[in-house]
FIZA-791046 format. One record per residue: residue in one letter; x, y, z of N, C-alpha, C in turn. Coordinates in nm, 4 decimals, padded with zeros to 6 digits. Example, Ala and Ser with C-alpha at 12.3 -4.5 7.8 and 13.67 -1.06 7.14 Angstrom:
BEGIN
<pt rest="A" n_px="01.3190" n_py="-00.5690" n_pz="00.7800" ca_px="01.2300" ca_py="-00.4500" ca_pz="00.7800" c_px="01.3200" c_py="-00.3300" c_pz="00.7800"/>
<pt rest="S" n_px="01.2850" n_py="-00.2250" n_pz="00.7080" ca_px="01.3670" ca_py="-00.1060" ca_pz="00.7140" c_px="01.2900" c_py="00.0030" c_pz="00.7870"/>
***
This chain:
BEGIN
<pt rest="M" n_px="-03.6756" n_py="-00.0021" n_pz="-00.6505" ca_px="-03.5752" ca_py="00.0882" ca_pz="-00.7182" c_px="-03.4197" c_py="-00.0318" c_pz="-00.7166"/>
<pt rest="A" n_px="-03.3826" n_py="-00.0061" n_pz="-00.8534" ca_px="-03.2951" ca_py="-00.1168" ca_pz="-00.8408" c_px="-03.1356" c_py="-00.0018" c_pz="-00.8060"/>
<pt rest="A" n_px="-03.0190" n_py="-00.1068" n_pz="-00.7505" ca_px="-02.9433" ca_py="-00.1129" ca_pz="-00.6314" c_px="-02.8002" c_py="-00.0180" c_pz="-00.7657"/>
<pt rest="K" n_px="-02.7953" n_py="00.0574" n_pz="-00.7167" ca_px="-02.6901" ca_py="00.1196" ca_pz="-00.7913" c_px="-02.5537" c_py="00.0131" c_pz="-00.8323"/>
<pt rest="P" n_px="-02.4744" n_py="00.0447" n_pz="-00.9294" ca_px="-02.3639" ca_py="-00.0520" ca_pz="-00.9582" c_px="-02.2431" c_py="-00.0278" c_pz="-00.8542"/>
<pt rest="K" n_px="-02.1899" n_py="-00.1456" n_pz="-00.8853" ca_px="-02.0569" ca_py="-00.1175" ca_pz="-00.7445" c_px="-01.9436" c_py="-00.0533" c_pz="-00.8599"/>
<pt rest="L" n_px="-01.8620" n_py="00.0687" n_pz="-00.7937" ca_px="-01.7681" ca_py="00.1305" ca_pz="-00.8898" c_px="-01.6616" c_py="-00.0366" c_pz="-00.8733"/>
<pt rest="T" n_px="-01.5651" n_py="00.0002" n_pz="-01.0075" ca_px="-01.4824" ca_py="-00.0705" ca_pz="-01.0628" c_px="-01.3622" c_py="-00.0550" c_pz="-00.9188"/>
<pt rest="N" n_px="-01.2704" n_py="-00.0865" n_pz="-00.8959" ca_px="-01.1378" ca_py="-00.0921" ca_pz="-00.8303" c_px="-01.0899" c_py="00.0865" c_pz="-00.8832"/>
<pt rest="Q" n_px="-01.0749" n_py="00.0567" n_pz="-00.9660" ca_px="-00.9968" ca_py="00.2075" ca_pz="-00.9911" c_px="-01.0918" c_py="00.3620" c_pz="-00.9739"/>
<pt rest="E" n_px="-01.2480" n_py="00.2836" n_pz="-01.0177" ca_px="-01.3290" ca_py="00.4187" ca_pz="-00.9952" c_px="-01.3350" c_py="00.4769" c_pz="-00.8314"/>
<pt rest="Q" n_px="-01.3030" n_py="00.3445" n_pz="-00.7556" ca_px="-01.3153" ca_py="00.3840" ca_pz="-00.6356" c_px="-01.2019" c_py="00.4482" c_pz="-00.5761"/>
<pt rest="I" n_px="-01.0794" n_py="00.3846" n_pz="-00.6244" ca_px="-00.9392" ca_py="00.4689" ca_pz="-00.6230" c_px="-00.9725" c_py="00.6145" c_pz="-00.6470"/>
<pt rest="K" n_px="-01.0281" n_py="00.6197" n_pz="-00.7531" ca_px="-01.0049" ca_py="00.7759" ca_pz="-00.7947" c_px="-01.1102" c_py="00.8595" c_pz="-00.7134"/>
<pt rest="Q" n_px="-01.2319" n_py="00.8199" n_pz="-00.6836" ca_px="-01.3436" ca_py="00.8685" ca_pz="-00.5598" c_px="-01.2512" c_py="00.9335" c_pz="-00.4608"/>
<pt rest="F" n_px="-01.1815" n_py="00.8126" n_pz="-00.4124" ca_px="-01.1139" ca_py="00.8424" ca_pz="-00.2630" c_px="-01.0190" c_py="00.9629" c_pz="-00.3063"/>
<pt rest="Y" n_px="-00.9296" n_py="00.9842" n_pz="-00.4030" ca_px="-00.8261" ca_py="01.0980" ca_pz="-00.3897" c_px="-00.9060" c_py="01.2184" c_pz="-00.4714"/>
<pt rest="D" n_px="-01.0313" n_py="01.1999" n_pz="-00.5479" ca_px="-01.1430" ca_py="01.3203" ca_pz="-00.5829" c_px="-01.1704" c_py="01.4059" c_pz="-00.4241"/>
<pt rest="H" n_px="-01.2300" n_py="01.3106" n_pz="-00.3321" ca_px="-01.2797" ca_py="01.3185" ca_pz="-00.2003" c_px="-01.2255" c_py="01.3324" c_pz="-00.1051"/>
<pt rest="T" n_px="-01.0558" n_py="01.3363" n_pz="-00.1043" ca_px="-00.9920" ca_py="01.3575" ca_pz="00.0381" c_px="-00.9719" c_py="01.5037" c_pz="00.0310"/>
<pt rest="D" n_px="-00.9504" n_py="01.5673" n_pz="00.1957" ca_px="-00.9593" ca_py="01.6551" ca_pz="00.1843" c_px="-00.7648" c_py="01.6847" c_pz="00.3001"/>
<pt rest="H" n_px="-00.6999" n_py="01.5394" n_pz="00.2343" ca_px="-00.5825" ca_py="01.5436" ca_pz="00.3515" c_px="-00.5172" c_py="01.6265" c_pz="00.2988"/>
<pt rest="P" n_px="-00.4388" n_py="01.6801" n_pz="00.3695" ca_px="-00.3793" ca_py="01.8032" ca_pz="00.3712" c_px="-00.1850" c_py="01.7539" c_pz="00.2664"/>
<pt rest="L" n_px="-00.1990" n_py="01.6207" n_pz="00.2767" ca_px="-00.0882" ca_py="01.5154" ca_pz="00.1877" c_px="-00.1309" c_py="01.4591" c_pz="00.0916"/>
<pt rest="K" n_px="-00.2703" n_py="01.5127" n_pz="00.0206" ca_px="-00.3021" ca_py="01.4326" ca_pz="-00.0979" c_px="-00.1905" c_py="01.4282" c_pz="-00.2182"/>
<pt rest="E" n_px="-00.1255" n_py="01.5183" n_pz="-00.2389" ca_px="-00.0576" ca_py="01.5488" ca_pz="-00.3526" c_px="00.0822" c_py="01.4489" c_pz="-00.3244"/>
<pt rest="V" n_px="00.1023" n_py="01.4211" n_pz="-00.1855" ca_px="00.2117" ca_py="01.3284" ca_pz="-00.1635" c_px="00.2044" c_py="01.2251" c_pz="-00.1636"/>
<pt rest="M" n_px="00.0149" n_py="01.1921" n_pz="-00.1233" ca_px="-00.0586" ca_py="01.0240" ca_pz="-00.1622" c_px="-00.0806" c_py="00.9918" c_pz="-00.3311"/>
<pt rest="L" n_px="-00.0642" n_py="01.1017" n_pz="-00.4039" ca_px="-00.0707" ca_py="01.0393" ca_pz="-00.5650" c_px="00.0523" c_py="01.0433" c_pz="-00.6122"/>
<pt rest="R" n_px="00.1481" n_py="01.1161" n_pz="-00.5350" ca_px="00.2749" ca_py="01.0690" ca_pz="-00.6255" c_px="00.3199" c_py="00.9292" c_pz="-00.5856"/>
<pt rest="L" n_px="00.2800" n_py="00.9092" n_pz="-00.4463" ca_px="00.3267" ca_py="00.7481" ca_pz="-00.3646" c_px="00.2134" c_py="00.6361" c_pz="-00.4417"/>
<pt rest="H" n_px="00.1325" n_py="00.6964" n_pz="-00.4954" ca_px="00.0559" ca_py="00.6210" ca_pz="-00.5603" c_px="00.0963" c_py="00.5498" c_pz="-00.7007"/>
<pt rest="G" n_px="00.1597" n_py="00.6964" n_pz="-00.7881" ca_px="00.2459" ca_py="00.6174" ca_pz="-00.8878" c_px="00.3752" c_py="00.5884" c_pz="-00.8714"/>
<pt rest="I" n_px="00.4833" n_py="00.5807" n_pz="-00.7823" ca_px="00.5388" ca_py="00.5315" ca_pz="-00.7510" c_px="00.5209" c_py="00.3646" c_pz="-00.7242"/>
<pt rest="I" n_px="00.4218" n_py="00.3447" n_pz="-00.6089" ca_px="00.4021" ca_py="00.1821" ca_pz="-00.5864" c_px="00.2916" c_py="00.1292" c_pz="-00.7433"/>
<pt rest="M" n_px="00.2280" n_py="00.1726" n_pz="-00.8122" ca_px="00.1982" ca_py="00.1283" ca_pz="-00.9390" c_px="00.3338" c_py="00.0666" c_pz="-01.0488"/>
<pt rest="A" n_px="00.3952" n_py="00.1945" n_pz="-01.0312" ca_px="00.5259" ca_py="00.2078" ca_pz="-01.1368" c_px="00.6518" c_py="00.0776" c_pz="-01.0703"/>
<pt rest="T" n_px="00.6306" n_py="00.0213" n_pz="-00.9779" ca_px="00.7269" ca_py="-00.0612" ca_pz="-00.9108" c_px="00.7159" c_py="-00.2210" c_pz="-00.9994"/>
<pt rest="D" n_px="00.6001" n_py="-00.2409" n_pz="-01.0413" ca_px="00.5892" ca_py="-00.3807" ca_pz="-01.0962" c_px="00.4534" c_py="-00.3902" c_pz="-01.1677"/>
<pt rest="P" n_px="00.4350" n_py="-00.4143" n_pz="-01.2512" ca_px="00.3133" ca_py="-00.4418" ca_pz="-01.3352" c_px="00.2037" c_py="-00.5250" c_pz="-01.2829"/>
<pt rest="E" n_px="00.2300" n_py="-00.6227" n_pz="-01.1568" ca_px="00.1264" ca_py="-00.7369" ca_pz="-01.1431" c_px="00.0934" c_py="-00.7074" c_pz="-00.9971"/>
<pt rest="I" n_px="00.1398" n_py="-00.5102" n_pz="-00.9792" ca_px="00.0471" ca_py="-00.4891" ca_pz="-00.8521" c_px="-00.0763" c_py="-00.4274" c_pz="-00.8995"/>
<pt rest="G" n_px="-00.1957" n_py="-00.4747" n_pz="-00.7950" ca_px="-00.3187" ca_py="-00.3693" ca_pz="-00.8136" c_px="-00.3583" c_py="-00.3041" c_pz="-00.7524"/>
<pt rest="E" n_px="-00.4736" n_py="-00.2292" n_pz="-00.7364" ca_px="-00.4952" ca_py="-00.1253" ca_pz="-00.6371" c_px="-00.6691" c_py="-00.1565" c_pz="-00.6259"/>
<pt rest="H" n_px="-00.6847" n_py="-00.1062" n_pz="-00.4706" ca_px="-00.8190" ca_py="-00.0579" ca_pz="-00.4503" c_px="-00.8479" c_py="-00.0639" c_pz="-00.3179"/>
<pt rest="I" n_px="-00.9731" n_py="-00.0235" n_pz="-00.2735" ca_px="-00.9875" ca_py="00.0732" ca_pz="-00.1358" c_px="-00.9955" c_py="-00.0945" c_pz="-00.0788"/>
<pt rest="K" n_px="-00.9325" n_py="-00.0343" n_pz="00.0517" ca_px="-00.9902" ca_py="-00.1952" ca_pz="00.1577" c_px="-00.9359" c_py="-00.0774" c_pz="00.3024"/>
<pt rest="W" n_px="-01.0038" n_py="-00.1119" n_pz="00.3690" ca_px="-00.9940" ca_py="-00.0503" ca_pz="00.5199" c_px="-01.0448" c_py="00.0776" c_pz="00.5571"/>
<pt rest="N" n_px="-01.0992" n_py="00.1275" n_pz="00.3910" ca_px="-01.1624" ca_py="00.2719" ca_pz="00.3633" c_px="-01.0081" c_py="00.3712" c_pz="00.3265"/>
<pt rest="S" n_px="-00.9223" n_py="00.2576" n_pz="00.2798" ca_px="-00.7994" ca_py="00.3357" ca_pz="00.2170" c_px="-00.7534" c_py="00.2855" c_pz="00.1044"/>
<pt rest="P" n_px="-00.6790" n_py="00.3533" n_pz="00.0399" ca_px="-00.6055" ca_py="00.2919" ca_pz="-00.1392" c_px="-00.5153" c_py="00.1948" c_pz="-00.0515"/>
<pt rest="A" n_px="-00.5454" n_py="00.0626" n_pz="-00.1047" ca_px="-00.4679" ca_py="-00.0564" ca_pz="-00.0618" c_px="-00.4137" c_py="-00.1008" c_pz="-00.2088"/>
<pt rest="F" n_px="-00.2642" n_py="-00.1670" n_pz="-00.2004" ca_px="-00.2152" ca_py="-00.2398" ca_pz="-00.3057" c_px="-00.1729" c_py="-00.4065" c_pz="-00.3252"/>
<pt rest="Y" n_px="-00.1858" n_py="-00.4611" n_pz="-00.3851" ca_px="-00.1805" ca_py="-00.5847" ca_pz="-00.3893" c_px="-00.1230" c_py="-00.6642" c_pz="-00.5000"/>
<pt rest="Y" n_px="-00.0853" n_py="-00.7893" n_pz="-00.4743" ca_px="00.0014" ca_py="-00.8905" ca_pz="-00.5955" c_px="-00.1172" c_py="-00.9159" c_pz="-00.6818"/>
<pt rest="T" n_px="-00.1377" n_py="-00.9278" n_pz="-00.7878" ca_px="-00.2792" ca_py="-00.9762" ca_pz="-00.8744" c_px="-00.2535" c_py="-01.0999" c_pz="-00.9477"/>
<pt rest="G" n_px="-00.1078" n_py="-01.1468" n_pz="-00.9399" ca_px="-00.0625" ca_py="-01.2929" ca_pz="-01.0023" c_px="-00.0967" c_py="-01.3691" c_pz="-00.9426"/>
<pt rest="E" n_px="-00.0898" n_py="-01.4868" n_pz="-00.9967" ca_px="-00.1476" ca_py="-01.6580" ca_pz="-00.9523" c_px="-00.0838" c_py="-01.6772" c_pz="-00.8212"/>
<pt rest="M" n_px="-00.1155" n_py="-01.7259" n_pz="-00.7367" ca_px="-00.1019" ca_py="-01.7854" ca_pz="-00.5432" c_px="-00.0939" c_py="-01.8968" c_pz="-00.5336"/>
<pt rest="A" n_px="-00.0452" n_py="-01.9686" n_pz="-00.4600" ca_px="-00.0756" ca_py="-02.1039" ca_pz="-00.4050" c_px="-00.2045" c_py="-02.0830" c_pz="-00.3156"/>
<pt rest="P" n_px="-00.2847" n_py="-02.1425" n_pz="-00.2704" ca_px="-00.3738" ca_py="-02.1095" ca_pz="-00.1761" c_px="-00.3530" c_py="-02.0868" c_pz="-00.0303"/>
<pt rest="F" n_px="-00.4386" n_py="-02.0091" n_pz="00.0104" ca_px="-00.3936" ca_py="-01.9373" ca_pz="00.1697" c_px="-00.5429" c_py="-01.9491" c_pz="00.2198"/>
<pt rest="D" n_px="-00.5418" n_py="-01.8917" n_pz="00.3257" ca_px="-00.6466" ca_py="-01.8632" ca_pz="00.4169" c_px="-00.6225" c_py="-01.7384" c_pz="00.4363"/>
<pt rest="P" n_px="-00.7446" n_py="-01.6205" n_pz="00.3421" ca_px="-00.7524" ca_py="-01.4886" ca_pz="00.3391" c_px="-00.6982" c_py="-01.4505" c_pz="00.4690"/>
<pt rest="K" n_px="-00.7332" n_py="-01.4800" n_pz="00.6071" ca_px="-00.6935" ca_py="-01.4325" ca_pz="00.6977" c_px="-00.5432" c_py="-01.3965" c_pz="00.7017"/>
<pt rest="E" n_px="-00.4698" n_py="-01.4220" n_pz="00.6527" ca_px="-00.3314" ca_py="-01.4459" ca_pz="00.6347" c_px="-00.2480" c_py="-01.3395" c_pz="00.5458"/>
<pt rest="Y" n_px="-00.3491" n_py="-01.2395" n_pz="00.4822" ca_px="-00.3153" ca_py="-01.1461" ca_pz="00.4355" c_px="-00.1720" c_py="-01.1495" c_pz="00.3199"/>
<pt rest="K" n_px="-00.1741" n_py="-01.2455" n_pz="00.2469" ca_px="-00.0299" ca_py="-01.2935" ca_pz="00.1732" c_px="-00.0325" c_py="-01.2028" c_pz="00.0128"/>
<pt rest="R" n_px="-00.1714" n_py="-01.1764" n_pz="-00.0088" ca_px="-00.1771" ca_py="-01.0748" ca_pz="-00.1260" c_px="-00.1222" c_py="-00.9200" c_pz="-00.1113"/>
<pt rest="D" n_px="-00.1668" n_py="-00.8890" n_pz="00.0209" ca_px="-00.1471" ca_py="-00.7840" ca_pz="00.0210" c_px="-00.0095" c_py="-00.6947" c_pz="00.0361"/>
<pt rest="I" n_px="-00.0326" n_py="-00.6127" n_pz="00.0020" ca_px="00.1352" ca_py="-00.5254" ca_pz="-00.0006" c_px="00.1517" c_py="-00.4455" c_pz="00.1151"/>
<pt rest="V" n_px="00.0630" n_py="-00.3328" n_pz="00.0876" ca_px="00.0933" ca_py="-00.2397" ca_pz="00.1505" c_px="-00.0804" c_py="-00.1239" c_pz="00.1275"/>
<pt rest="V" n_px="-00.0763" n_py="-00.0742" n_pz="00.2794" ca_px="-00.2645" ca_py="00.0237" ca_pz="00.2550" c_px="-00.1916" c_py="00.1215" c_pz="00.2887"/>
<pt rest="Y" n_px="-00.2536" n_py="00.2244" n_pz="00.2806" ca_px="-00.2581" ca_py="00.3963" ca_pz="00.3228" c_px="-00.3088" c_py="00.3735" c_pz="00.4908"/>
<pt rest="N" n_px="-00.2812" n_py="00.4708" n_pz="00.5361" ca_px="-00.3296" ca_py="00.4698" ca_pz="00.7079" c_px="-00.3253" c_py="00.6411" c_pz="00.7360"/>
<pt rest="V" n_px="-00.4549" n_py="00.6889" n_pz="00.6242" ca_px="-00.4238" ca_py="00.8687" ca_pz="00.6335" c_px="-00.5050" c_py="00.9010" c_pz="00.7783"/>
<pt rest="H" n_px="-00.4912" n_py="00.8531" n_pz="00.8676" ca_px="-00.6038" ca_py="00.8899" ca_pz="01.0347" c_px="-00.5521" c_py="01.0312" c_pz="01.0573"/>
<pt rest="K" n_px="-00.4420" n_py="01.0278" n_pz="01.0470" ca_px="-00.3618" ca_py="01.1880" ca_pz="01.0830" c_px="-00.3585" c_py="01.2704" c_pz="01.0133"/>
<pt rest="K" n_px="-00.3544" n_py="01.4008" n_pz="01.0101" ca_px="-00.3205" ca_py="01.5094" ca_pz="00.8905" c_px="-00.2301" c_py="01.5392" c_pz="00.8635"/>
<pt rest="D" n_px="-00.0880" n_py="01.4897" n_pz="00.9703" ca_px="00.0260" ca_py="01.5415" ca_pz="00.9527" c_px="00.1195" c_py="01.3953" c_pz="00.8778"/>
<pt rest="E" n_px="00.0584" n_py="01.3160" n_pz="00.8232" ca_px="00.1388" ca_py="01.1761" ca_pz="00.8053" c_px="00.0532" c_py="01.0866" c_pz="00.7164"/>
<pt rest="I" n_px="00.1483" n_py="01.0218" n_pz="00.6627" ca_px="00.0683" ca_py="00.8864" ca_pz="00.5825" c_px="00.1565" c_py="00.7852" c_pz="00.6294"/>
<pt rest="L" n_px="00.0493" n_py="00.6726" n_pz="00.6988" ca_px="00.1417" ca_py="00.5632" ca_pz="00.7402" c_px="00.1255" c_py="00.4636" c_pz="00.6429"/>
<pt rest="L" n_px="00.2607" n_py="00.3620" n_pz="00.5924" ca_px="00.2035" ca_py="00.3109" ca_pz="00.4905" c_px="00.2147" c_py="00.1396" c_pz="00.6015"/>
<pt rest="I" n_px="00.0902" n_py="00.0732" n_pz="00.6083" ca_px="00.1119" ca_py="-00.0392" ca_pz="00.6510" c_px="00.1416" c_py="-00.1612" c_pz="00.5417"/>
<pt rest="F" n_px="00.2621" n_py="-00.2798" n_pz="00.5496" ca_px="00.2822" ca_py="-00.3596" ca_pz="00.5243" c_px="00.2344" c_py="-00.4711" c_pz="00.5820"/>
<pt rest="P" n_px="00.0636" n_py="-00.4905" n_pz="00.5560" ca_px="00.0596" ca_py="-00.6668" ca_pz="00.6693" c_px="00.1360" c_py="-00.7460" c_pz="00.6520"/>
<pt rest="T" n_px="00.2188" n_py="-00.7985" n_pz="00.5891" ca_px="00.3171" ca_py="-00.9050" ca_pz="00.5604" c_px="00.4471" c_py="-00.8444" c_pz="00.6077"/>
<pt rest="G" n_px="00.4694" n_py="-00.7007" n_pz="00.6157" ca_px="00.6165" ca_py="-00.6629" ca_pz="00.6382" c_px="00.7074" c_py="-00.7271" c_pz="00.6642"/>
<pt rest="A" n_px="00.6787" n_py="-00.8087" n_pz="00.7711" ca_px="00.7834" ca_py="-00.8997" ca_pz="00.8858" c_px="00.8645" c_py="-01.0223" c_pz="00.7807"/>
<pt rest="K" n_px="00.7882" n_py="-01.0384" n_pz="00.7033" ca_px="00.9026" ca_py="-01.1360" ca_pz="00.5968" c_px="00.9895" c_py="-01.0926" c_pz="00.5089"/>
<pt rest="V" n_px="00.9955" n_py="-00.9430" n_pz="00.4844" ca_px="01.0960" ca_py="-00.8948" ca_pz="00.4026" c_px="01.2134" c_py="-00.8837" c_pz="00.4639"/>
<pt rest="D" n_px="01.3319" n_py="-00.9401" n_pz="00.4329" ca_px="01.4419" ca_py="-00.8869" ca_pz="00.4987" c_px="01.4998" c_py="-00.7686" c_pz="00.4841"/>
<pt rest="D" n_px="01.4478" n_py="-00.6683" n_pz="00.5414" ca_px="01.4669" ca_py="-00.5089" ca_pz="00.4845" c_px="01.6311" c_py="-00.4992" c_pz="00.5565"/>
<pt rest="K" n_px="01.7309" n_py="-00.4707" n_pz="00.4198" ca_px="01.8363" ca_py="-00.4315" ca_pz="00.4460" c_px="01.8595" c_py="-00.2592" c_pz="00.4645"/>
<pt rest="T" n_px="01.7176" n_py="-00.2031" n_pz="00.3752" ca_px="01.7637" ca_py="-00.0729" ca_pz="00.3471" c_px="01.6930" c_py="00.0103" c_pz="00.5282"/>
<pt rest="G" n_px="01.6493" n_py="-00.0720" n_pz="00.5906" ca_px="01.5832" ca_py="-00.0235" ca_pz="00.7255" c_px="01.4773" c_py="00.0471" c_pz="00.7194"/>
<pt rest="I" n_px="01.4344" n_py="00.0783" n_pz="00.5992" ca_px="01.3175" ca_py="00.1445" ca_pz="00.5683" c_px="01.1824" c_py="00.1414" c_pz="00.7000"/>
<pt rest="L" n_px="01.1621" n_py="-00.0153" n_pz="00.6755" ca_px="01.0212" ca_py="-00.0983" ca_pz="00.7473" c_px="01.0594" c_py="-00.0402" c_pz="00.9069"/>
<pt rest="G" n_px="00.9513" n_py="-00.0150" n_pz="00.9792" ca_px="00.9515" ca_py="00.0136" ca_pz="01.0907" c_px="00.7941" c_py="-00.0901" c_pz="01.1670"/>
<pt rest="G" n_px="00.8003" n_py="00.0164" n_pz="01.3139" ca_px="00.6632" ca_py="00.0015" ca_pz="01.3859" c_px="00.6996" c_py="-00.0972" c_pz="01.4460"/>
<pt rest="K" n_px="00.5933" n_py="-00.0813" n_pz="01.5781" ca_px="00.5902" ca_py="-00.1729" ca_pz="01.7047" c_px="00.4578" c_py="-00.2662" c_pz="01.7228"/>
<pt rest="F" n_px="00.4825" n_py="-00.3804" n_pz="01.5792" ca_px="00.3506" ca_py="-00.4819" ca_pz="01.5931" c_px="00.4219" c_py="-00.5976" c_pz="01.6436"/>
<pt rest="T" n_px="00.3337" n_py="-00.6559" n_pz="01.6990" ca_px="00.3395" ca_py="-00.7850" ca_pz="01.7726" c_px="00.3262" c_py="-00.9143" c_pz="01.6613"/>
<pt rest="D" n_px="00.2932" n_py="-00.8344" n_pz="01.5383" ca_px="00.2166" ca_py="-00.9401" ca_pz="01.4509" c_px="00.3153" c_py="-00.9269" c_pz="01.2889"/>
<pt rest="T" n_px="00.2763" n_py="-00.9719" n_pz="01.1823" ca_px="00.3442" ca_py="-00.9716" ca_pz="01.0836" c_px="00.3578" c_py="-00.8310" c_pz="01.0325"/>
<pt rest="R" n_px="00.2986" n_py="-00.7150" n_pz="01.0671" ca_px="00.2746" ca_py="-00.5984" ca_pz="00.9994" c_px="00.4270" c_py="-00.4959" c_pz="01.0645"/>
<pt rest="K" n_px="00.4309" n_py="-00.4278" n_pz="00.9036" ca_px="00.5110" ca_py="-00.3269" ca_pz="00.9421" c_px="00.5247" c_py="-00.2116" c_pz="00.8959"/>
<pt rest="S" n_px="00.5859" n_py="-00.0808" n_pz="00.9345" ca_px="00.5099" ca_py="00.0274" ca_pz="00.8617" c_px="00.6132" c_py="00.1200" c_pz="00.8046"/>
<pt rest="V" n_px="00.5942" n_py="00.1978" n_pz="00.7379" ca_px="00.6704" ca_py="00.3664" ca_pz="00.6701" c_px="00.5324" c_py="00.4686" c_pz="00.7219"/>
<pt rest="Q" n_px="00.6510" n_py="00.5571" n_pz="00.7638" ca_px="00.5871" ca_py="00.6689" ca_pz="00.7485" c_px="00.6321" c_py="00.7635" c_pz="00.6753"/>
<pt rest="I" n_px="00.5247" n_py="00.8629" n_pz="00.6109" ca_px="00.5271" ca_py="00.9660" ca_pz="00.5478" c_px="00.5417" c_py="01.0471" c_pz="00.5560"/>
<pt rest="T" n_px="00.6174" n_py="01.1937" n_pz="00.5841" ca_px="00.5397" ca_py="01.3305" ca_pz="00.6583" c_px="00.4998" c_py="01.4583" c_pz="00.5620"/>
<pt rest="S" n_px="00.6573" n_py="01.4203" n_pz="00.4421" ca_px="00.6025" ca_py="01.5179" ca_pz="00.3587" c_px="00.6431" c_py="01.5113" c_pz="00.2097"/>
<pt rest="M" n_px="00.6633" n_py="01.5773" n_pz="00.1097" ca_px="00.6616" ca_py="01.5045" ca_pz="-00.0301" c_px="00.8421" c_py="01.5198" c_pz="-00.0211"/>
<pt rest="E" n_px="00.9141" n_py="01.5905" n_pz="00.0401" ca_px="01.0413" ca_py="01.5702" ca_pz="00.0719" c_px="01.0764" c_py="01.4507" c_pz="00.1404"/>
<pt rest="D" n_px="01.0329" n_py="01.4267" n_pz="00.2127" ca_px="01.0176" ca_py="01.2926" ca_pz="00.2987" c_px="01.0290" c_py="01.2006" c_pz="00.2004"/>
<pt rest="L" n_px="00.9112" n_py="01.1782" n_pz="00.1143" ca_px="00.8920" ca_py="01.0684" ca_pz="00.0378" c_px="00.9822" c_py="01.0378" c_pz="-00.0587"/>
<pt rest="L" n_px="01.0598" n_py="01.1027" n_pz="-00.1367" ca_px="01.1380" ca_py="01.1519" ca_pz="-00.2635" c_px="01.2629" c_py="01.1140" c_pz="-00.1819"/>
<pt rest="V" n_px="01.2937" n_py="01.1190" n_pz="-00.0677" ca_px="01.4175" ca_py="01.0649" ca_pz="00.0434" c_px="01.3843" c_py="00.9259" c_pz="00.0393"/>
<pt rest="K" n_px="01.2899" n_py="00.8430" n_pz="00.0341" ca_px="01.2407" ca_py="00.7306" ca_pz="00.0748" c_px="01.1719" c_py="00.6575" c_pz="-00.0328"/>
<pt rest="E" n_px="01.1950" n_py="00.7088" n_pz="-00.1675" ca_px="01.1396" ca_py="00.6649" ca_pz="-00.2637" c_px="01.2039" c_py="00.5108" c_pz="-00.2971"/>
<pt rest="N" n_px="01.3392" n_py="00.5024" n_pz="-00.3395" ca_px="01.4355" ca_py="00.3963" ca_pz="-00.3702" c_px="01.4219" c_py="00.2796" c_pz="-00.2440"/>
<pt rest="D" n_px="01.4529" n_py="00.3168" n_pz="-00.1559" ca_px="01.3843" ca_py="00.1887" ca_pz="-00.0541" c_px="01.2524" c_py="00.1735" c_pz="-00.0513"/>
<pt rest="L" n_px="01.1930" n_py="00.2558" n_pz="-00.0522" ca_px="01.0339" ca_py="00.1524" ca_pz="-00.0878" c_px="01.0168" c_py="00.0993" c_pz="-00.1690"/>
<pt rest="K" n_px="01.0409" n_py="00.1311" n_pz="-00.3137" ca_px="01.1082" ca_py="00.0497" ca_pz="-00.4247" c_px="01.0990" c_py="-00.1185" c_pz="-00.4090"/>
<pt rest="S" n_px="01.2236" n_py="-00.0729" n_pz="-00.3084" ca_px="01.3291" ca_py="-00.2176" ca_pz="-00.3190" c_px="01.2724" c_py="-00.3193" c_pz="-00.2218"/>
<pt rest="V" n_px="01.1623" n_py="-00.2199" n_pz="-00.1061" ca_px="01.1145" ca_py="-00.3208" ca_pz="-00.0056" c_px="00.9915" c_py="-00.4012" c_pz="-00.0936"/>
<pt rest="I" n_px="00.9526" n_py="-00.3488" n_pz="-00.1571" ca_px="00.8174" ca_py="-00.3398" ca_pz="-00.2841" c_px="00.8626" c_py="-00.5010" c_pz="-00.3626"/>
<pt rest="R" n_px="00.9363" n_py="-00.4628" n_pz="-00.4177" ca_px="01.0273" ca_py="-00.5887" ca_pz="-00.5229" c_px="01.0780" c_py="-00.7172" c_pz="-00.4282"/>
<pt rest="Q" n_px="01.1159" n_py="-00.6649" n_pz="-00.3132" ca_px="01.1759" ca_py="-00.7920" ca_pz="-00.2357" c_px="01.0488" c_py="-00.8485" c_pz="-00.1994"/>
<pt rest="W" n_px="00.9932" n_py="-00.7671" n_pz="-00.1290" ca_px="00.7996" ca_py="-00.8351" ca_pz="-00.1449" c_px="00.7874" c_py="-00.9879" c_pz="-00.2437"/>
<pt rest="L" n_px="00.7812" n_py="-00.8843" n_pz="-00.3028" ca_px="00.6910" ca_py="-00.9625" ca_pz="-00.4739" c_px="00.8217" c_py="-01.0728" c_pz="-00.4939"/>
<pt rest="T" n_px="00.9360" n_py="-01.1219" n_pz="-00.4551" ca_px="01.0032" ca_py="-01.2089" ca_pz="-00.5044" c_px="00.9823" c_py="-01.3295" c_pz="-00.3546"/>
<pt rest="L" n_px="00.8885" n_py="-01.3264" n_pz="-00.2351" ca_px="00.8902" ca_py="-01.3608" ca_pz="-00.1846" c_px="00.7538" c_py="-01.4292" c_pz="-00.1725"/>
<pt rest="V" n_px="00.6546" n_py="-01.3822" n_pz="-00.2824" ca_px="00.4778" ca_py="-01.4470" ca_pz="-00.3172" c_px="00.5039" c_py="-01.5902" c_pz="-00.3334"/>
<pt rest="E" n_px="00.4052" n_py="-01.6839" n_pz="-00.2478" ca_px="00.4167" ca_py="-01.8169" ca_pz="-00.2881" c_px="00.3316" c_py="-01.8574" c_pz="-00.3925"/>
<pt rest="K" n_px="00.3809" n_py="-01.9057" n_pz="-00.5238" ca_px="00.2974" ca_py="-01.9114" ca_pz="-00.6526" c_px="00.3100" c_py="-02.0326" c_pz="-00.6380"/>
***
């Protein structure tokens, strides 16, 4: 029996959204659009069983365990929030104050609880992502 062909990143993302029953699905979709529209060098795939966004451009060589290419990943394990995890968010000088979390490593997070909450945080999220992109080691 032939192996099933592997889905493309876009097919995996579509499948995730098509099959999720998360109460904040519409917020996830709006958030997806915001992140992807922030910069043309942002790509997407499924990582850690959730939508994840990463830098697609050229970078200096690095240890993959440093997650230098990863920008932000959804954590949708709770039904009342979308927790955005920025694996290397601590390197961003966040003047907006949107990045938080009690991590002891380089992670930072942003909690989104509703469409209204997302709309309030939209510009700050874009600002943090753009600043993160300026810090990429090319």
